[in-house]
C-alpha positions as a Markdown table, in Angstrom:
| # | Residue | x | y | z |
|---|---|---|---|---|
| 1 | Met | -8.6 | -13.7 | -10.6 |
| 2 | His | -10.5 | -10.5 | -9.3 |
| 3 | Asn | -13.6 | -9.9 | -9.6 |
| 4 | Glu | -15.3 | -6.8 | -9.9 |
| 5 | Ser | -16.5 | -5.9 | -6.2 |
| 6 | Glu | -12.7 | -6.9 | -5.3 |
| 7 | Thr | -11.1 | -4.7 | -8.2 |
| 8 | Thr | -13.6 | -2.1 | -7.2 |
| 9 | Ala | -12.1 | -2.2 | -3.3 |
| 10 | Ala | -8.5 | -2.5 | -4.5 |
| 11 | Ala | -9.0 | 0.8 | -6.6 |
| 12 | Arg | -11.1 | 2.2 | -4.0 |
| 13 | Lys | -8.1 | 2.0 | -1.4 |
| 14 | Ile | -5.1 | 3.2 | -4.0 |
| 15 | Trp | -7.2 | 6.2 | -5.3 |
| 16 | Leu | -7.8 | 7.1 | -1.1 |
| 17 | Thr | -4.3 | 6.5 | -0.8 |
| 18 | Tyr | -3.7 | 8.6 | -3.1 |
| 19 | Leu | -5.7 | 10.8 | -2.4 |
| 20 | Ala | -4.3 | 11.5 | 1.4 |
| 21 | Leu | -1.1 | 11.4 | -0.4 |
| 22 | Thr | -1.4 | 14.0 | -2.3 |
| 23 | Arg | -2.7 | 15.9 | 0.5 |
| 24 | Glu | 0.3 | 15.1 | 2.9 |
| 25 | Leu | 2.5 | 16.5 | -0.6 |
| 26 | Leu | 0.8 | 19.9 | -0.5 |
| 27 | Lys | 1.1 | 20.7 | 3.7 |
| 28 | Phe | 4.9 | 19.9 | 3.0 |
| 29 | Ile | 5.5 | 22.1 | -0.1 |
| 30 | Asp | 3.5 | 24.3 | 2.1 |
| 31 | Lys | 5.8 | 24.1 | 5.1 |
| 32 | Lys | 8.8 | 24.5 | 1.7 |
| 33 | Asp | 9.8 | 20.9 | 4.0 |
| 34 | Ile | 11.2 | 19.9 | -0.5 |
| 35 | Asp | 13.1 | 16.3 | 1.6 |
| 36 | Thr | 10.3 | 14.7 | 2.4 |
| 37 | Phe | 7.9 | 15.8 | -0.2 |
| 38 | Leu | 10.6 | 14.9 | -2.5 |
| 39 | Thr | 10.9 | 11.2 | -0.4 |
| 40 | Leu | 6.5 | 11.2 | -1.3 |
| 41 | Val | 7.0 | 11.8 | -4.5 |
| 42 | Pro | 8.2 | 8.2 | -5.6 |
| 43 | Gln | 5.0 | 6.2 | -3.3 |
| 44 | Arg | 2.3 | 8.2 | -5.2 |
| 45 | Thr | 4.1 | 7.5 | -8.8 |
| 46 | Gln | 4.0 | 4.3 | -7.0 |
| 47 | Leu | -0.3 | 3.9 | -6.5 |
| 48 | Ile | -0.5 | 4.9 | -10.1 |
| 49 | Glu | 1.1 | 1.6 | -11.5 |
| 50 | Lys | -0.9 | 0.2 | -8.7 |
| 51 | Asp | -3.3 | 1.2 | -10.4 |
| 52 | Lys | -2.4 | 0.9 | -14.3 |
| 53 | Ala | -1.8 | -3.4 | -13.3 |
| 54 | Leu | -5.9 | -3.6 | -12.4 |
| 55 | Pro | -7.3 | -5.8 | -14.4 |
| 56 | Ser | -10.1 | -3.6 | -15.0 |
| 57 | His | -10.5 | 0.2 | -15.1 |
| 58 | Glu | -14.7 | 0.0 | -15.3 |
| 59 | Tyr | -14.5 | 1.7 | -11.8 |
| 60 | Arg | -13.8 | 5.7 | -12.9 |
| 61 | Gln | -17.1 | 5.7 | -14.3 |
| 62 | Leu | -18.2 | 5.7 | -10.9 |
| 63 | Glu | -19.7 | 8.5 | -9.1 |
| 64 | Glu | -17.5 | 8.1 | -6.5 |
| 65 | Phe | -13.9 | 7.5 | -8.3 |
| 66 | Lys | -14.8 | 11.0 | -10.2 |
| 67 | Ala | -15.9 | 13.0 | -7.1 |
| 68 | Ile | -12.3 | 11.7 | -5.6 |
| 69 | Ala | -11.0 | 12.3 | -9.1 |
| 70 | Glu | -12.6 | 15.5 | -8.5 |
| 71 | Glu | -10.4 | 16.5 | -5.1 |
| 72 | Ile | -7.5 | 15.6 | -6.6 |
| 73 | Lys | -7.6 | 17.5 | -9.3 |
| 74 | Pro | -7.1 | 21.2 | -8.0 |
| 75 | Leu | -4.9 | 20.1 | -5.5 |
| 76 | Asp | -3.0 | 18.1 | -8.0 |
| 77 | Arg | -3.0 | 21.7 | -10.3 |
| 78 | Glu | -1.3 | 23.2 | -6.7 |
| 79 | Ile | 1.2 | 20.9 | -5.7 |
| 80 | Met | 2.6 | 21.5 | -9.6 |
| 81 | Tyr | 2.8 | 25.4 | -9.4 |
| 82 | Lys | 4.2 | 25.1 | -6.2 |
| 83 | Ala | 6.9 | 22.8 | -7.3 |
| 84 | Arg | 7.7 | 24.8 | -10.3 |
| 85 | Ala | 8.0 | 28.1 | -8.3 |
| 86 | Trp | 10.0 | 26.2 | -6.0 |
| 87 | Leu | 12.0 | 24.4 | -8.4 |
| 88 | Asn | 12.7 | 28.4 | -10.0 |
| 89 | Lys | 13.8 | 29.8 | -6.7 |
| 90 | Ser | 16.0 | 26.9 | -5.7 |
| 91 | Arg | 17.7 | 27.4 | -9.6 |
| 92 | Arg | 18.1 | 31.2 | -9.5 |
| 93 | Gln | 19.7 | 30.7 | -5.5 |
| 94 | Asn | 22.3 | 28.0 | -7.0 |
| 95 | Ser | 23.4 | 30.8 | -9.7 |
| 96 | Val | 24.1 | 33.4 | -7.4 |
| 97 | Val | 26.2 | 30.5 | -5.2 |
| 98 | Arg | 27.9 | 29.6 | -8.3 |
| 99 | Ser | 28.0 | 33.2 | -9.2 |
| 100 | Tyr | 29.8 | 34.1 | -6.7 |
| 101 | Asp | 32.1 | 31.0 | -6.4 |
| 102 | Leu | 33.8 | 32.3 | -8.9 |
| 103 | Ser | 34.3 | 35.6 | -8.7 |
| 104 | Asn | 36.2 | 34.3 | -5.2 |
| 105 | Ser | 38.2 | 32.0 | -7.0 |
| 106 | Leu | 38.6 | 34.4 | -9.4 |
| 107 | Leu | 39.8 | 37.1 | -6.1 |
| 108 | Asn | 41.9 | 34.9 | -5.4 |
| 109 | Arg | 43.3 | 33.8 | -8.1 |
| 110 | Ser | 44.3 | 38.3 | -9.0 |
| 111 | Ser | 44.6 | 38.1 | -5.1 |
| 112 | Val | 47.9 | 36.1 | -5.6 |
| 113 | Ala | 48.8 | 37.8 | -8.0 |
| 114 | Phe | 49.0 | 40.7 | -6.2 |
| 115 | Asn | 51.0 | 39.0 | -2.9 |
| 116 | Arg | 54.1 | 38.3 | -5.5 |
| 117 | Thr | 57.6 | 40.1 | -4.1 |
| 118 | Tyr | 58.5 | 42.1 | -7.2 |
């Protein structure tokens, strides 16, 4: 069984890792390295699950954890904003590509008809 200090130490490790990972996510989304960004997201999810599994969450009342949370919040907001912007841009690009593919395939079909010998 964990005692309170073991739980606090485990939580500290989780939260500091979460903060470092959040900074890394922001760095990679700023570099537009979406592949690396997407590989890091599940790691953060795993940290959340580890935190939820701790036997107590009283440590969250400690100033140390409140300070870490306050540091994470604006980074999370920035990541969410940039991720949404990237997703919207990606969707627009995909739409343009699909419309080009469609028009190109229609052109190919019509050009076949124009090449017939009558």
